[in-house]
Backbone as CSV, one residue per row, in Angstrom:
resi,resn,N_x,N_y,N_z,CA_x,CA_y,CA_z,C_x,C_y,C_z
1,MET,-15.695,24.163,3.992,-16.008,24.575,5.353,-15.918,23.379,6.298
2,HIS,-16.537,22.256,5.911,-16.494,21.072,6.772,-15.060,20.580,6.923
3,GLU,-14.284,20.623,5.829,-12.903,20.151,5.890,-12.071,21.056,6.800
4,ALA,-12.287,22.375,6.719,-11.542,23.289,7.584,-11.863,23.037,9.048
5,CYS,-13.139,22.790,9.353,-13.531,22.483,10.735,-12.876,21.197,11.211
6,LEU,-12.879,20.180,10.356,-12.251,18.916,10.726,-10.751,19.076,10.900
7,ARG,-10.140,19.911,10.067,-8.707,20.132,10.172,-8.367,20.790,11.506
8,ARG,-9.156,21.794,11.889,-8.922,22.450,13.182,-9.152,21.473,14.332
9,ALA,-10.206,20.647,14.196,-10.487,19.663,15.241,-9.352,18.651,15.357
10,LEU,-8.799,18.240,14.216,-7.686,17.298,14.233,-6.468,17.909,14.920
11,CYS,-6.170,19.174,14.607,-5.029,19.839,15.246,-5.203,19.898,16.757
12,LYS,-6.433,20.199,17.208,-6.690,20.238,18.645,-6.521,18.861,19.269
13,LEU,-7.004,17.828,18.562,-6.874,16.469,19.068,-5.409,16.054,19.152
14,VAL,-4.638,16.416,18.130,-3.220,16.064,18.116,-2.478,16.739,19.266
15,VAL,-2.754,18.023,19.490,-2.114,18.735,20.595,-2.490,18.101,21.930
16,ALA,-3.787,17.788,22.089,-4.229,17.158,23.333,-3.594,15.784,23.507
17,ALA,-3.523,15.017,22.411,-2.923,13.688,22.497,-1.440,13.765,22.814
18,ALA,-0.739,14.719,22.201,0.690,14.875,22.473,0.929,15.230,23.938
19,ALA,0.085,16.111,24.472,0.220,16.476,25.888,-0.045,15.278,26.791
20,ALA,-1.083,14.510,26.445,-1.409,13.333,27.246,-0.294,12.294,27.189
21,LEU,0.283,12.108,26.009,1.375,11.150,25.878,2.602,11.606,26.667
22,ALA,2.886,12.900,26.614,4.049,13.411,27.342,3.868,13.255,28.846
23,LEU,2.647,13.522,29.328,2.404,13.433,30.767,2.412,11.985,31.255
24,SER,1.929,11.069,30.392,1.812,9.685,30.843,3.050,8.850,30.542
25,GLY,3.962,9.380,29.710,5.088,8.577,29.250,5.948,8.036,30.363
26,ALA,6.214,8.860,31.372,7.099,8.406,32.447,6.464,7.326,33.295
27,ALA,5.131,7.278,33.305,4.456,6.333,34.188,4.096,5.030,33.500
28,GLN,4.197,4.976,32.162,3.765,3.803,31.428,4.978,3.048,30.902
29,ALA,5.242,1.891,31.477,6.431,1.130,31.080,6.322,0.598,29.665
30,GLN,5.075,0.460,29.140,4.909,-0.126,27.829,4.894,0.920,26.720
31,ASP,4.967,2.203,27.047,5.045,3.236,26.029,6.292,3.015,25.178
32,ARG,6.200,3.337,23.876,7.392,3.199,23.065,7.277,3.960,21.749
33,TRP,8.460,4.328,21.235,8.575,4.882,19.902,8.731,3.736,18.916
34,GLN,8.244,3.952,17.707,8.440,2.963,16.662,8.425,3.672,15.314
35,GLY,8.941,3.005,14.317,8.974,3.627,13.007,9.459,2.669,11.945
36,SER,9.616,3.191,10.727,10.050,2.359,9.615,10.633,3.216,8.506
37,LEU,11.483,2.600,7.709,12.005,3.176,6.474,11.676,2.207,5.353
38,THR,11.168,2.730,4.227,10.688,1.879,3.151,11.184,2.379,1.803
39,LEU,11.585,1.445,0.964,11.888,1.726,-0.436,10.980,0.843,-1.275
40,THR,10.162,1.457,-2.129,9.218,0.704,-2.942,9.398,1.054,-4.411
41,SER,9.148,0.107,-5.281,9.293,0.344,-6.718,8.175,1.220,-7.272
42,ASP,7.070,1.366,-6.516,5.943,2.193,-6.961,5.054,2.467,-5.749
43,TYR,4.744,3.741,-5.488,3.856,4.096,-4.385,2.423,4.023,-4.894
44,VAL,1.710,2.975,-4.489,0.341,2.742,-4.943,-0.609,2.897,-3.761
45,GLN,-1.632,3.728,-3.928,-2.620,3.963,-2.893,-4.001,3.651,-3.454
46,ARG,-4.654,2.636,-2.886,-5.986,2.213,-3.318,-6.054,1.981,-4.829
47,GLY,-5.033,1.273,-5.308,-4.997,0.858,-6.700,-4.365,1.830,-7.662
48,ARG,-4.076,3.064,-7.228,-3.555,4.098,-8.122,-2.134,4.490,-7.733
49,SER,-1.274,4.643,-8.728,0.102,5.042,-8.472,0.178,6.542,-8.198
50,LEU,0.807,6.905,-7.082,1.043,8.309,-6.764,2.480,8.731,-7.056
51,SER,3.291,7.798,-7.538,4.675,8.124,-7.871,4.937,8.011,-9.370
52,GLY,3.873,7.904,-10.152,4.031,7.845,-11.603,4.749,6.610,-12.086
53,GLY,4.665,5.525,-11.325,5.348,4.290,-11.710,6.813,4.260,-11.333
54,ASP,7.293,5.318,-10.681,8.701,5.386,-10.274,8.872,4.935,-8.826
55,PRO,10.105,4.597,-8.417,10.346,4.223,-7.019,10.038,5.378,-6.072
56,ALA,9.729,5.032,-4.820,9.427,6.031,-3.801,10.130,5.659,-2.505
57,LEU,10.578,6.673,-1.783,11.188,6.503,-0.470,10.191,6.983,0.575
58,GLN,9.985,6.159,1.610,8.961,6.457,2.605,9.522,6.268,4.012
59,GLY,8.961,7.011,4.957,9.386,6.884,6.340,8.249,7.189,7.288
60,GLU,8.310,6.595,8.472,7.249,6.780,9.468,7.852,6.718,10.858
61,VAL,7.355,7.577,11.743,7.733,7.510,13.142,6.486,7.798,13.965
62,SER,6.313,7.060,15.060,5.110,7.230,15.874,5.427,6.891,17.325
63,TYR,4.538,7.340,18.192,4.645,7.047,19.614,3.319,6.481,20.080
64,ARG,3.373,5.344,20.755,2.174,4.654,21.213,2.246,4.461,22.716
65,ASP,1.180,4.834,23.431,1.186,4.622,24.874,0.561,3.276,25.210
66,ALA,0.629,2.898,26.471,0.159,1.580,26.905,-1.338,1.420,26.741
67,GLY,-2.072,2.531,26.620,-3.519,2.459,26.466,-3.988,2.328,25.031
68,GLY,-3.045,2.311,24.079,-3.420,2.135,22.684,-3.546,3.418,21.887
69,LEU,-3.244,4.579,22.504,-3.279,5.852,21.791,-1.961,6.042,21.054
70,GLN,-2.043,6.378,19.757,-0.843,6.490,18.936,-0.885,7.779,18.116
71,LEU,0.265,8.459,18.084,0.431,9.688,17.321,1.627,9.498,16.407
72,GLY,1.453,9.763,15.106,2.546,9.495,14.185,2.589,10.426,12.993
73,VAL,3.737,10.412,12.323,3.952,11.148,11.082,4.469,10.170,10.044
74,TRP,3.888,10.209,8.840,4.291,9.335,7.735,4.557,10.210,6.524
75,ALA,5.598,9.900,5.754,5.945,10.715,4.593,6.402,9.835,3.440
76,SER,6.204,10.346,2.222,6.606,9.610,1.030,6.896,10.580,-0.108
77,THR,7.842,10.219,-0.955,8.004,10.940,-2.207,6.866,10.534,-3.144
78,THR,6.461,11.448,-4.020,5.434,11.167,-5.029,5.906,11.761,-6.349
79,ARG,5.055,11.712,-7.330,5.392,12.283,-8.636,5.327,13.810,-8.581
80,ARG,6.064,14.456,-9.439,5.908,15.881,-9.669,4.759,16.084,-10.663
81,PRO,3.978,17.145,-10.493,4.167,18.305,-9.625,3.482,18.191,-8.254
82,LEU,3.040,16.984,-7.875,2.336,16.845,-6.604,3.256,17.081,-5.416
83,GLY,4.471,16.593,-5.502,5.440,16.812,-4.432,5.300,15.817,-3.305
84,PRO,6.198,15.870,-2.317,6.190,14.911,-1.214,4.869,14.936,-0.434
85,GLU,4.482,13.778,0.062,3.290,13.652,0.907,3.726,13.546,2.366
86,VAL,3.075,14.306,3.236,3.352,14.258,4.671,2.026,14.104,5.395
87,ASP,1.888,13.022,6.164,0.627,12.711,6.835,0.797,12.775,8.346
88,LEU,-0.165,13.374,9.007,-0.223,13.418,10.468,-1.371,12.523,10.905
89,LEU,-1.079,11.515,11.744,-2.045,10.466,12.060,-2.239,10.326,13.565
90,LEU,-3.490,10.197,13.964,-3.858,9.972,15.359,-4.802,8.780,15.403
91,SER,-4.509,7.795,16.253,-5.345,6.596,16.282,-5.460,6.050,17.699
92,LEU,-6.483,5.241,17.888,-6.714,4.565,19.161,-7.074,3.113,18.872
93,SER,-6.356,2.180,19.506,-6.583,0.743,19.312,-6.960,0.092,20.630
94,ARG,-7.837,-0.899,20.545,-8.258,-1.638,21.723,-8.519,-3.101,21.338
95,PRO,-8.178,-4.039,22.242,-8.574,-5.436,22.004,-10.071,-5.605,22.201
96,LEU,-10.609,-6.597,21.524,-12.029,-6.908,21.621,-12.145,-8.418,21.800
97,GLY,-11.990,-8.867,23.039,-11.922,-10.297,23.288,-10.521,-10.810,23.054
98,ASP,-10.381,-12.121,22.891,-9.069,-12.744,22.740,-8.494,-12.599,21.343
99,ASP,-9.341,-12.614,20.317,-8.853,-12.664,18.939,-9.161,-11.408,18.126
100,TRP,-10.042,-10.554,18.600,-10.468,-9.402,17.828,-9.861,-8.117,18.387
101,ALA,-9.758,-7.105,17.534,-9.297,-5.783,17.945,-9.914,-4.747,17.016
102,TRP,-10.053,-3.517,17.541,-10.553,-2.433,16.705,-9.615,-1.243,16.783
103,ASN,-9.674,-0.399,15.739,-8.834,0.781,15.651,-9.636,1.919,15.029
104,LEU,-9.583,3.101,15.647,-10.181,4.309,15.104,-9.064,5.292,14.798
105,ALA,-9.117,5.940,13.622,-8.018,6.805,13.212,-8.539,8.079,12.559
106,LEU,-7.741,9.134,12.704,-8.020,10.410,12.058,-6.708,10.911,11.489
107,GLY,-6.705,11.280,10.198,-5.468,11.689,9.557,-5.613,12.948,8.734
108,TYR,-4.535,13.707,8.680,-4.458,14.868,7.801,-3.363,14.587,6.780
109,TYR,-3.726,14.488,5.506,-2.821,14.129,4.415,-2.481,15.399,3.634
110,SER,-1.195,15.756,3.589,-0.817,17.043,3.003,0.302,16.879,1.983
111,TYR,0.387,17.873,1.088,1.416,17.935,0.049,2.019,19.341,0.090
112,PRO,2.896,19.603,1.058,3.345,20.969,1.338,4.179,21.606,0.234
113,ASP,4.770,20.801,-0.646,5.630,21.337,-1.704,4.990,21.198,-3.082
114,SER,3.654,21.079,-3.119,2.956,20.878,-4.382,3.096,22.100,-5.293
115,GLU,3.295,21.855,-6.574,3.370,22.919,-7.564,2.032,23.135,-8.260
116,LEU,1.005,22.408,-7.837,-0.310,22.524,-8.455,-1.047,23.752,-7.936
117,SER,-1.946,24.268,-8.749,-2.713,25.452,-8.357,-3.884,25.100,-7.452
118,VAL,-4.192,23.828,-7.331,-5.277,23.368,-6.472,-4.701,22.483,-5.367
119,SER,-5.396,22.405,-4.243,-4.897,21.654,-3.093,-5.392,20.208,-3.126
120,TYR,-4.452,19.290,-2.873,-4.801,17.882,-2.738,-4.868,17.466,-1.266
121,ASP,-4.641,18.399,-0.347,-4.703,18.077,1.082,-6.105,17.577,1.435
122,ARG,-6.169,16.649,2.399,-7.465,16.134,2.809,-7.410,15.644,4.253
123,VAL,-8.570,15.611,4.874,-8.756,14.989,6.181,-9.514,13.687,5.959
124,GLU,-9.100,12.625,6.657,-9.769,11.329,6.490,-9.919,10.634,7.830
125,ALA,-11.104,10.082,8.070,-11.377,9.283,9.268,-11.522,7.832,8.858
126,GLY,-11.060,6.920,9.726,-11.123,5.506,9.393,-11.382,4.630,10.603
127,ALA,-11.879,3.431,10.341,-12.128,2.436,11.389,-11.706,1.071,10.861
128,ILE,-11.054,0.281,11.716,-10.597,-1.057,11.343,-11.064,-2.061,12.378
129,LEU,-11.572,-3.181,11.908,-11.900,-4.327,12.751,-11.044,-5.489,12.277
130,ALA,-10.224,-6.047,13.181,-9.265,-7.081,12.796,-9.471,-8.344,13.619
131,TRP,-9.217,-9.478,12.977,-9.304,-10.775,13.640,-7.961,-11.479,13.592
132,SER,-7.367,-11.685,14.767,-6.197,-12.541,14.949,-5.032,-12.208,14.012
133,ASP,-4.863,-10.955,13.645,-3.798,-10.534,12.726,-3.868,-11.257,11.386
134,ARG,-5.033,-11.815,11.073,-5.203,-12.544,9.817,-6.128,-11.818,8.847
135,VAL,-7.231,-11.291,9.352,-8.245,-10.656,8.495,-8.571,-9.285,9.073
136,ALA,-8.701,-8.281,8.199,-9.025,-6.930,8.642,-10.030,-6.296,7.691
137,LEU,-10.971,-5.567,8.257,-11.963,-4.811,7.501,-11.750,-3.332,7.780
138,LEU,-11.582,-2.531,6.725,-11.331,-1.098,6.853,-12.455,-0.311,6.206
139,LEU,-12.926,0.741,6.891,-13.868,1.711,6.343,-13.250,3.097,6.531
140,ALA,-13.251,3.921,5.477,-12.657,5.253,5.544,-13.563,6.257,4.852
141,TRP,-13.522,7.515,5.345,-14.353,8.573,4.763,-13.623,9.906,4.839
142,SER,-13.746,10.695,3.774,-13.162,12.029,3.715,-14.212,13.010,3.190
143,PRO,-14.352,14.185,3.823,-15.360,15.151,3.363,-14.998,15.817,2.050
144,GLN,-13.688,15.930,1.747,-13.236,16.555,0.510,-11.966,15.869,0.034
145,THR,-12.039,15.198,-1.107,-10.878,14.545,-1.695,-10.711,15.025,-3.131
146,ALA,-9.507,15.453,-3.467,-9.222,15.923,-4.820,-9.002,14.741,-5.754
147,VAL,-9.553,14.835,-6.945,-9.428,13.778,-7.947,-9.071,14.414,-9.283
148,ASN,-8.037,13.885,-9.922,-7.621,14.373,-11.230,-7.734,13.225,-12.227
149,THR,-8.764,13.249,-13.044,-8.997,12.213,-14.035,-8.605,12.713,-15.416
150,VAL,-8.794,11.873,-16.435,-8.500,12.284,-17.806,-9.437,13.400,-18.258
151,SER,-10.549,13.598,-17.537,-11.506,14.652,-17.883,-11.234,15.968,-17.168
152,GLY,-10.346,15.966,-16.155,-10.043,17.187,-15.431,-10.066,16.982,-13.935
153,PHE,-9.956,18.103,-13.214,-9.841,18.099,-11.755,-11.183,18.402,-11.101
154,ASP,-11.438,17.722,-9.967,-12.640,18.008,-9.197,-12.403,17.571,-7.753
155,ARG,-13.263,18.048,-6.828,-13.183,17.681,-5.418,-14.570,17.299,-4.929
156,GLY,-14.602,16.414,-3.918,-15.855,16.018,-3.330,-15.653,14.963,-2.264
157,PRO,-16.719,14.572,-1.567,-16.606,13.517,-0.557,-16.138,12.205,-1.174
158,ALA,-15.496,11.392,-0.347,-15.007,10.086,-0.802,-15.085,9.093,0.338
159,ALA,-15.309,7.843,-0.007,-15.345,6.765,0.976,-14.674,5.533,0.378
160,ALA,-14.173,4.672,1.251,-13.529,3.444,0.799,-13.799,2.332,1.794
161,GLY,-13.901,1.124,1.278,-14.023,-0.067,2.100,-13.067,-1.123,1.598
162,GLU,-12.356,-1.775,2.504,-11.370,-2.790,2.123,-11.461,-3.989,3.052
163,ILE,-11.180,-5.148,2.496,-10.976,-6.333,3.312,-9.644,-6.948,2.894
164,THR,-8.803,-7.253,3.880,-7.498,-7.839,3.610,-7.339,-9.113,4.438
165,ALA,-6.551,-10.030,3.928,-6.314,-11.294,4.636,-4.866,-11.720,4.434
166,GLN,-4.346,-12.437,5.413,-2.972,-12.919,5.365,-2.915,-14.343,5.891
167,TRP,-2.220,-15.211,5.125,-2.100,-16.619,5.511,-0.627,-16.982,5.631
168,PRO,-0.154,-17.437,6.791,1.238,-17.882,6.930,1.472,-19.155,6.118
169,LEU,2.526,-19.152,5.323,2.918,-20.338,4.576,4.075,-21.048,5.259
170,LEU,5.014,-20.264,5.766,6.148,-20.749,6.549,6.329,-19.799,7.722
171,SER,7.263,-20.079,8.580,7.469,-19.207,9.732,7.879,-17.793,9.311
172,TRP,8.450,-17.658,8.118,8.955,-16.357,7.650,8.243,-15.854,6.396
173,LEU,7.323,-16.636,5.854,6.697,-16.318,4.562,5.179,-16.345,4.677
174,SER,4.509,-15.308,4.113,3.044,-15.219,4.160,2.485,-14.852,2.798
175,LEU,1.270,-15.293,2.566,0.507,-14.928,1.375,-0.578,-13.944,1.784
176,GLY,-0.691,-12.846,1.067,-1.680,-11.832,1.399,-2.550,-11.466,0.215
177,ALA,-3.769,-11.018,0.490,-4.691,-10.600,-0.559,-5.609,-9.526,-0.012
178,GLY,-6.090,-8.677,-0.896,-6.992,-7.611,-0.475,-7.929,-7.212,-1.599
179,LEU,-9.112,-6.744,-1.223,-10.102,-6.259,-2.179,-10.726,-5.002,-1.611
180,GLY,-10.803,-3.944,-2.431,-11.346,-2.683,-1.955,-12.291,-2.049,-2.961
181,TYR,-13.158,-1.169,-2.439,-14.101,-0.427,-3.280,-14.046,1.031,-2.872
182,ARG,-13.869,1.925,-3.838,-13.779,3.356,-3.546,-14.942,4.099,-4.189
183,GLU,-15.621,4.892,-3.365,-16.759,5.695,-3.827,-16.339,7.154,-3.847
184,LEU,-16.429,7.781,-5.010,-15.978,9.152,-5.206,-17.104,10.001,-5.761
185,ALA,-17.379,11.131,-5.104,-18.385,12.049,-5.633,-17.872,12.765,-6.876
186,ALA,-16.526,12.923,-6.975,-15.935,13.669,-8.077,-15.509,12.781,-9.242
187,ALA,-15.744,11.477,-9.161,-15.371,10.557,-10.241,-16.168,9.265,-10.068
188,ASP,-15.989,8.342,-11.018,-16.714,7.076,-10.953,-16.170,6.191,-9.834
189,ASP,-17.064,5.459,-9.171,-16.647,4.479,-8.176,-15.882,3.354,-8.865
190,HIS,-15.016,2.665,-8.106,-14.260,1.598,-8.738,-13.744,0.605,-7.694
191,TRP,-13.370,-0.583,-8.172,-12.781,-1.635,-7.361,-11.270,-1.631,-7.533
192,TYR,-10.561,-2.104,-6.514,-9.119,-2.315,-6.601,-8.765,-3.557,-5.787
193,TRP,-7.617,-4.174,-6.101,-7.265,-5.443,-5.472,-5.748,-5.588,-5.400
194,ASN,-5.300,-6.531,-4.570,-3.875,-6.856,-4.520,-3.694,-8.306,-4.082
195,LEU,-2.605,-8.897,-4.531,-2.243,-10.267,-4.176,-0.723,-10.320,-4.110
196,GLY,-0.177,-10.914,-3.034,1.274,-10.912,-2.941,1.844,-11.815,-1.870
197,LEU,3.167,-11.849,-1.837,3.926,-12.613,-0.855,4.764,-11.645,-0.021
198,SER,4.932,-11.978,1.260,5.784,-11.170,2.133,6.719,-12.085,2.909
199,ALA,7.986,-11.693,2.967,9.009,-12.461,3.682,9.616,-11.587,4.760
200,ARG,9.667,-12.104,5.984,10.177,-11.339,7.119,11.417,-12.013,7.700
201,ARG,12.424,-11.186,7.955,13.626,-11.679,8.634,14.105,-10.586,9.571
202,GLY,14.000,-10.832,10.871,14.361,-9.812,11.836,13.480,-8.582,11.679
203,ARG,14.111,-7.432,11.508,13.374,-6.185,11.344,13.079,-5.843,9.887
204,ALA,13.503,-6.697,8.968,13.320,-6.440,7.536,12.100,-7.184,7.006
205,LEU,11.371,-6.524,6.110,10.198,-7.114,5.472,10.287,-6.856,3.975
206,LEU,10.242,-7.927,3.176,10.286,-7.829,1.727,8.950,-8.298,1.171
207,GLU,8.317,-7.462,0.331,6.997,-7.772,-0.201,7.003,-7.670,-1.726
208,LEU,6.390,-8.652,-2.370,6.176,-8.635,-3.815,4.682,-8.743,-4.056
209,SER,4.098,-7.713,-4.686,2.656,-7.648,-4.838,2.263,-7.415,-6.288
210,ARG,1.106,-7.956,-6.639,0.454,-7.646,-7.914,-0.790,-6.834,-7.571
211,ILE,-0.897,-5.634,-8.144,-1.957,-4.695,-7.780,-2.714,-4.286,-9.033
212,GLY,-4.050,-4.162,-8.901,-4.835,-3.789,-10.070,-6.127,-3.096,-9.714
213,THR,-6.808,-2.600,-10.737,-8.095,-1.926,-10.602,-9.038,-2.433,-11.685
214,ASP,-10.311,-2.011,-11.605,-11.267,-2.420,-12.626,-11.206,-1.493,-13.840
215,ALA,-12.037,-1.790,-14.842,-12.006,-1.043,-16.102,-12.398,0.421,-15.911
216,ARG,-13.298,0.708,-14.964,-13.717,2.100,-14.751,-12.570,2.956,-14.235
217,ALA,-11.774,2.410,-13.329,-10.626,3.153,-12.813,-9.600,3.399,-13.917
218,ARG,-9.325,2.379,-14.722,-8.334,2.535,-15.784,-8.803,3.539,-16.830
219,ALA,-10.124,3.579,-17.071,-10.648,4.494,-18.081,-10.563,5.952,-17.635
220,GLN,-10.808,6.219,-16.356,-10.844,7.616,-15.918,-9.507,8.144,-15.399
221,PHE,-8.614,7.243,-14.942,-7.313,7.687,-14.440,-6.160,7.358,-15.397
222,GLY,-6.396,6.493,-16.366,-5.363,6.124,-17.321,-4.574,4.907,-16.877
223,GLU,-4.004,4.204,-17.834,-3.251,2.987,-17.548,-1.987,3.268,-16.734
224,ASP,-1.349,4.429,-16.978,-0.115,4.736,-16.255,-0.361,4.869,-14.756
225,GLU,-1.533,5.375,-14.385,-1.835,5.591,-12.972,-2.610,4.447,-12.349
226,ALA,-3.496,3.823,-13.112,-4.390,2.817,-12.527,-4.280,1.447,-13.176
227,GLY,-3.336,1.255,-14.058,-3.174,-0.044,-14.693,-2.602,-1.087,-13.745
228,ASP,-2.786,-2.368,-14.078,-2.229,-3.444,-13.267,-0.708,-3.354,-13.250
229,ARG,-0.112,-3.668,-12.078,1.334,-3.541,-11.953,1.864,-4.458,-10.851
230,SER,3.149,-4.770,-10.944,3.847,-5.508,-9.889,4.696,-4.529,-9.099
231,VAL,4.702,-4.694,-7.771,5.396,-3.758,-6.887,6.271,-4.539,-5.914
232,LEU,7.540,-4.136,-5.814,8.483,-4.735,-4.876,8.798,-3.708,-3.795
233,THR,8.670,-4.103,-2.522,8.819,-3.175,-1.414,9.710,-3.777,-0.328
234,LEU,10.688,-2.989,0.136,11.564,-3.403,1.235,11.378,-2.420,2.390
235,THR,11.067,-2.955,3.580,10.826,-2.122,4.762,11.721,-2.584,5.905
236,TRP,12.316,-1.633,6.592,13.087,-1.910,7.814,12.389,-1.206,8.968
237,ARG,12.016,-1.963,9.982,11.277,-1.420,11.124,12.190,-1.290,12.325
238,PHE,11.930,-0.273,13.135,12.698,-0.081,14.355,11.750,0.309,15.470
239,ALA,12.168,0.062,16.689,11.353,0.381,17.856,12.266,0.705,19.012
240,GLY,11.773,1.536,19.927,12.553,1.905,21.091,11.654,2.066,22.282
241,SER,12.249,2.225,23.426,11.471,2.359,24.656,10.923,3.772,24.776
């Protein structure tokens, strides 16, 4: 019931945001479209593989107005029988002084071609506090998240907290690291982490990451889904007026 209410509220917000963006677009010189195409060796979300260890193709397109309101769609291939993931995202960003910024987001994550008898669709709200494009703290919450462990399927509220950091090594090369904790009503809570290098040249970004989880995650989701792994990702970004 709560998820259905949030889903309807999100749809209303998206429609209102789209109307506001359309009305303000002609008057805002800084409005712009942006997007990306990504090929990754493994689609990993919060420490768990959603592509079964196989490569995934991903794409995103969004529109951001000069006031920081952004509406976007993100999609990715995943493993069968889950099917492709399609996410509808609405967010608002604002600076907080010279070095800080905050972001509030609401997303609807869907699997429209799923062959499963149960729904993995979910609504999730999130907040980010970032410092100087170097350090970011993320908090996220969902009223109903589906979880499929070695013991079976269940649904319940879920929350996550992450801290990520990035250090420039050269003008084109950076070192990044992240640590997260996921709290699940339908499964055991667990930690996840990542460490990697990213190289940027023009609109292309190449990332090599080592990603892992703790023993509780590996025990309940299995090594194939939650085991430590290396991931190579190539992203091409584009932007327009």
